[in-house]
ROSE-4610 file (N, C-alpha, C; in Angstrom, 1 decimal, always signed):
// ROSE-4610
residu = [M/M/M/V/V/V/W/W/W/L/L/L/G/G/G/G/G/G/T/T/T/A/A/A/A/A/A/E/E/E/L/L/L/L/L/L/E/E/E/H/H/H/P/P/P/E/E/E/M/M/M/R/R/R/S/S/S/L/L/L/L/L/L/L/L/L/P/P/P/L/L/L/I/I/I/R/R/R/G/G/G/D/D/D/Y/Y/Y/R/R/R/A/A/A/S/S/S/E/E/E/T/T/T/Y/Y/Y/R/R/R/P/P/P/R/R/R/G/G/G/D/D/D/A/A/A/P/P/P/L/L/L/N/N/N/C/C/C/A/A/A/L/L/L/V/V/V/A/A/A/L/L/L/G/G/G/G/G/G/D/D/D/V/V/V/D/D/D/P/P/P/V/V/V/A/A/A/L/L/L/P/P/P/D/D/D/D/D/D/L/L/L/R/R/R/A/A/A/W/W/W/S/S/S/E/E/E/H/H/H/T/T/T/T/T/T/G/G/G/P/P/P/F/F/F/R/R/R/L/L/L/E/E/E/T/T/T/L/L/L/S/S/S/G/G/G/D/D/D/H/H/H/F/F/F/Y/Y/Y/L/L/L/Q/Q/Q/N/N/N/H/H/H/W/W/W/P/P/P/E/E/E/V/V/V/A/A/A/G/G/G/L/L/L/V/V/V/R/R/R/S/S/S/L/L/L/A/A/A/L/L/L/V/V/V/P/P/P/E/E/E/C/C/C]
num = [1/1/1/2/2/2/3/3/3/4/4/4/5/5/5/6/6/6/7/7/7/8/8/8/9/9/9/10/10/10/11/11/11/12/12/12/13/13/13/14/14/14/15/15/15/16/16/16/17/17/17/18/18/18/19/19/19/20/20/20/21/21/21/22/22/22/23/23/23/24/24/24/25/25/25/26/26/26/27/27/27/28/28/28/29/29/29/30/30/30/31/31/31/32/32/32/33/33/33/34/34/34/35/35/35/36/36/36/37/37/37/38/38/38/39/39/39/40/40/40/41/41/41/42/42/42/43/43/43/44/44/44/45/45/45/46/46/46/47/47/47/48/48/48/49/49/49/50/50/50/51/51/51/52/52/52/53/53/53/54/54/54/55/55/55/56/56/56/57/57/57/58/58/58/59/59/59/60/60/60/61/61/61/62/62/62/63/63/63/64/64/64/65/65/65/66/66/66/67/67/67/68/68/68/69/69/69/70/70/70/71/71/71/72/72/72/73/73/73/74/74/74/75/75/75/76/76/76/77/77/77/78/78/78/79/79/79/80/80/80/81/81/81/82/82/82/83/83/83/84/84/84/85/85/85/86/86/86/87/87/87/88/88/88/89/89/89/90/90/90/91/91/91/92/92/92/93/93/93/94/94/94/95/95/95/96/96/96/97/97/97/98/98/98/99/99/99/100/100/100/101/101/101/102/102/102/103/103/103/104/104/104/105/105/105/106/106/106]
x = [+3.8/+3.4/+1.9/+1.6/+0.2/-0.8/-0.4/-1.4/-1.8/-1.0/-1.7/-2.6/-2.7/-3.7/-3.2/-2.0/-1.7/-1.3/-0.9/-0.5/-1.2/-2.0/-2.7/-1.6/-2.0/-1.3/-0.9/-1.9/-1.8/-0.6/-0.4/+0.8/+2.1/+2.2/+3.4/+3.6/+2.7/+3.0/+3.4/+3.2/+3.7/+5.2/+6.2/+7.5/+7.9/+7.5/+8.0/+7.4/+6.2/+5.7/+6.4/+6.6/+7.3/+8.6/+9.4/+10.7/+10.7/+9.4/+9.3/+8.9/+8.1/+7.4/+8.4/+9.0/+9.8/+10.9/+11.7/+12.5/+11.8/+10.7/+9.9/+9.4/+8.9/+8.4/+9.6/+10.7/+11.8/+12.2/+12.2/+12.7/+11.8/+10.5/+9.6/+10.0/+10.2/+10.4/+11.8/+12.7/+14.1/+14.0/+13.3/+13.1/+12.3/+11.3/+10.7/+11.5/+12.3/+13.1/+14.3/+14.9/+16.0/+15.8/+14.6/+14.3/+14.7/+15.4/+15.6/+15.3/+14.3/+13.9/+15.1/+15.2/+16.4/+16.2/+15.0/+14.9/+14.7/+14.3/+14.0/+12.9/+12.8/+11.8/+10.4/+9.2/+7.9/+7.7/+6.7/+6.3/+5.4/+5.1/+4.3/+3.1/+2.4/+1.3/+0.4/-0.8/-1.8/-1.2/-1.5/-1.1/-2.2/-2.4/-3.5/-3.0/-3.3/-2.9/-4.0/-3.8/-4.9/-4.6/-5.6/-5.5/-6.9/-6.7/-7.7/-8.2/-9.5/-10.1/-9.7/-9.3/-8.9/-7.5/-6.7/-5.4/-4.6/-4.0/-3.3/-1.9/-1.4/-0.1/-0.1/-0.8/-0.8/-2.0/-1.8/-2.8/-3.1/-4.4/-4.9/-3.7/-3.3/-2.2/-1.0/-0.6/+0.6/+0.2/-1.1/-1.4/-1.6/-2.2/-2.2/-0.8/+0.2/+1.5/+2.1/+1.4/+2.0/+1.7/+0.8/+0.5/+1.6/+2.6/+4.0/+4.8/+4.5/+5.3/+4.8/+3.9/+3.6/+3.1/+3.2/+2.6/+1.3/+1.0/-0.3/-1.5/-2.5/-3.7/-3.4/-3.8/-3.7/-5.1/-5.2/-6.5/-6.2/-6.9/-6.9/-8.0/-7.9/-9.0/-8.9/-9.9/-10.0/-10.9/-10.7/-11.5/-11.6/-12.8/-12.9/-12.0/-11.4/-10.5/-9.3/-8.5/-7.1/-5.9/-4.8/-3.6/-3.6/-4.4/-4.5/-5.9/-6.4/-7.7/-7.7/-6.7/-6.6/-7.2/-7.0/-7.4/-9.0/-9.7/-11.1/-11.6/-10.7/-11.2/-10.4/-10.1/-9.5/-10.3/-11.6/-12.3/-12.4/-12.4/-12.5/-11.0/-9.9/-8.6/-8.4/-8.6/-8.6/-9.3/-10.5/-11.3/-10.5/-10.0/-9.3/-8.0/-7.3/-6.2/-6.4/-7.6/-8.0/-8.3/-9.1/-9.4/-8.3/-7.3/-6.0/-5.1/-5.3/-4.7/-4.8/-6.0/-6.4/-5.9/-5.2/-4.6/-3.3/-2.7/-1.4/-0.3/+0.7/+1.9/+2.6/+3.5/+4.3/+5.4]
y = [-87.8/-86.7/-86.9/-88.2/-88.3/-88.2/-88.4/-88.2/-86.8/-85.8/-84.4/-84.2/-85.1/-84.9/-84.1/-83.5/-82.6/-83.4/-84.7/-85.5/-86.8/-87.1/-88.3/-89.5/-90.5/-91.8/-92.4/-92.3/-93.0/-92.3/-90.9/-90.3/-90.7/-91.0/-91.5/-92.8/-93.7/-95.1/-95.2/-94.2/-94.3/-93.8/-94.6/-94.3/-93.0/-92.8/-91.5/-90.3/-90.3/-89.2/-89.0/-90.2/-90.0/-89.3/-89.8/-89.2/-87.6/-87.2/-85.8/-85.0/-85.7/-85.1/-85.1/-86.1/-86.2/-85.1/-84.9/-83.7/-82.3/-82.2/-80.8/-80.9/-82.1/-82.4/-82.4/-83.0/-82.9/-81.5/-80.7/-79.2/-78.5/-78.8/-78.1/-78.4/-79.7/-80.1/-79.7/-79.6/-79.0/-77.5/-76.7/-75.4/-75.2/-75.9/-75.8/-76.3/-77.3/-77.8/-76.9/-76.2/-75.5/-73.8/-73.5/-72.1/-71.5/-70.4/-69.7/-68.4/-67.8/-66.5/-65.5/-64.4/-63.3/-62.6/-62.4/-61.6/-60.2/-59.8/-58.5/-58.0/-56.6/-55.9/-56.2/-56.1/-56.5/-55.6/-55.9/-55.1/-54.1/-52.9/-51.9/-51.8/-52.9/-52.9/-54.0/-54.0/-55.2/-56.6/-57.5/-58.8/-59.8/-60.7/-61.6/-62.9/-64.0/-65.3/-66.1/-67.1/-68.0/-69.4/-70.0/-71.5/-72.3/-73.7/-74.5/-74.8/-75.0/-75.4/-76.8/-77.7/-78.9/-79.3/-78.3/-78.6/-79.2/-80.5/-81.1/-80.5/-79.6/-79.2/-77.7/-76.8/-75.4/-75.2/-75.4/-75.3/-73.9/-73.6/-72.2/-71.4/-72.0/-71.1/-70.8/-71.7/-71.3/-70.3/-70.3/-69.2/-67.8/-67.7/-66.7/-66.1/-66.9/-66.5/-65.6/-65.4/-64.5/-63.1/-63.0/-61.6/-60.9/-61.7/-61.1/-60.5/-60.7/-60.2/-58.8/-58.2/-56.8/-55.9/-54.7/-53.8/-53.3/-53.7/-53.2/-54.0/-54.0/-55.0/-56.3/-57.3/-58.6/-59.2/-60.1/-60.8/-62.3/-63.3/-64.6/-65.1/-65.6/-66.1/-67.5/-68.2/-69.9/-70.1/-71.0/-71.5/-73.0/-73.5/-75.0/-75.8/-76.7/-77.7/-78.0/-78.9/-79.3/-78.5/-79.0/-78.2/-77.7/-78.3/-77.8/-77.2/-76.4/-75.8/-74.8/-74.3/-73.2/-73.9/-75.2/-75.8/-75.6/-75.4/-75.2/-73.9/-73.0/-71.7/-70.4/-70.8/-69.7/-68.4/-68.5/-67.3/-66.4/-67.1/-66.3/-65.8/-66.5/-66.0/-64.8/-64.9/-63.9/-62.5/-62.7/-61.7/-61.0/-61.8/-61.2/-60.5/-61.0/-60.4/-59.1/-59.1/-57.8/-56.8/-57.2/-56.2/-55.7/-56.6/-56.0/-55.2/-55.2/-54.3/-52.9/-52.7/-51.3/-50.8/-51.7/-51.3/-50.8/-49.6/-49.1/-50.2/-49.9/-50.9/-50.7/-51.7/-51.5/-50.6]
z = [+168.6/+167.8/+167.3/+167.0/+166.5/+167.6/+168.8/+170.0/+170.0/+169.4/+169.5/+168.4/+167.4/+166.3/+165.1/+165.0/+163.9/+162.7/+162.9/+161.7/+161.6/+160.6/+160.5/+160.5/+161.3/+161.5/+160.0/+159.2/+157.9/+157.2/+157.3/+156.6/+157.3/+158.4/+159.0/+158.8/+158.4/+158.0/+156.7/+155.9/+154.4/+154.4/+154.1/+154.2/+153.5/+152.3/+151.6/+152.4/+152.7/+153.4/+154.8/+155.5/+156.8/+156.5/+155.5/+155.3/+155.1/+154.6/+154.3/+155.6/+156.4/+157.4/+158.8/+159.1/+160.1/+160.4/+159.4/+159.7/+160.1/+159.5/+159.9/+161.4/+161.8/+163.1/+164.1/+163.7/+164.6/+164.8/+163.8/+163.9/+164.8/+164.6/+165.7/+167.1/+167.4/+168.7/+169.1/+168.2/+168.7/+169.0/+168.3/+168.4/+169.8/+170.1/+171.4/+172.5/+172.4/+173.6/+173.8/+172.7/+173.0/+173.1/+172.9/+173.1/+174.5/+174.6/+176.0/+175.8/+176.7/+176.6/+176.9/+176.2/+176.3/+177.6/+178.2/+179.4/+179.1/+177.8/+177.5/+178.4/+178.4/+179.1/+178.3/+179.1/+178.5/+177.5/+176.4/+175.5/+176.1/+175.4/+175.9/+174.8/+174.6/+173.8/+174.1/+173.4/+173.7/+173.1/+173.9/+173.4/+173.8/+172.8/+172.8/+172.6/+173.6/+173.6/+173.2/+172.2/+171.7/+172.0/+172.3/+172.7/+172.4/+172.4/+172.3/+173.7/+173.9/+175.2/+175.6/+174.8/+175.3/+174.9/+174.7/+174.4/+175.6/+175.3/+176.4/+176.7/+175.8/+176.0/+176.5/+175.8/+176.1/+177.2/+178.4/+179.3/+179.6/+180.3/+180.4/+181.3/+182.3/+183.0/+182.2/+181.3/+180.4/+179.5/+178.9/+178.1/+178.9/+180.1/+181.0/+181.3/+181.4/+181.7/+180.6/+179.5/+178.3/+178.8/+179.7/+180.3/+180.8/+181.3/+181.9/+180.9/+179.7/+178.5/+177.9/+178.6/+178.1/+179.5/+179.3/+180.2/+179.7/+178.5/+177.9/+178.4/+177.6/+177.9/+177.5/+178.1/+177.8/+177.6/+176.7/+176.5/+176.1/+176.7/+176.4/+175.7/+174.4/+173.6/+173.5/+174.0/+173.9/+173.0/+171.9/+170.9/+171.1/+170.8/+170.8/+170.1/+170.7/+169.9/+170.9/+170.2/+170.7/+170.4/+170.4/+170.1/+168.6/+167.7/+166.4/+166.2/+167.1/+167.1/+165.9/+165.4/+164.4/+163.1/+163.0/+161.7/+161.5/+162.5/+162.4/+162.7/+162.9/+163.4/+162.5/+161.3/+160.5/+160.3/+160.2/+160.0/+161.3/+162.6/+163.8/+164.1/+163.7/+164.1/+163.0/+161.7/+160.8/+161.2/+161.8/+162.2/+163.5/+164.3/+165.4/+164.9/+164.0/+163.6/+162.8/+162.1/+161.4/+162.5/+163.5/+164.5/+165.4/+165.5/+166.2/+165.3/+163.9/+163.1/+163.3/+164.0/+164.3/+165.7/+166.4/+167.5/+167.4/+168.0/+167.7/+168.0/+167.3/+167.4/+168.7/+168.9/+170.1/+170.0]
């Protein structure tokens, strides 16, 4: 988990912080590992996938695969950064969300 860059190693070295963080991190991994798609029909609306340009986990082909979940327009937005690129791009992401609020709902 430290290798992704989301949690400072110093926090995990501190026993009290580790006892607070590990259940959250384990829950994230459990959700990711046990998720099974329902196979519902694709959405009929615009869909935007966001990713970091040097993310070692969410690769560009994985992000593009989200296009299969809509019959509407699809857009892939890549921002500079790793798996936690959002930490440095809140203004850009907020602007994107605001612009999408003008798009009709699914």
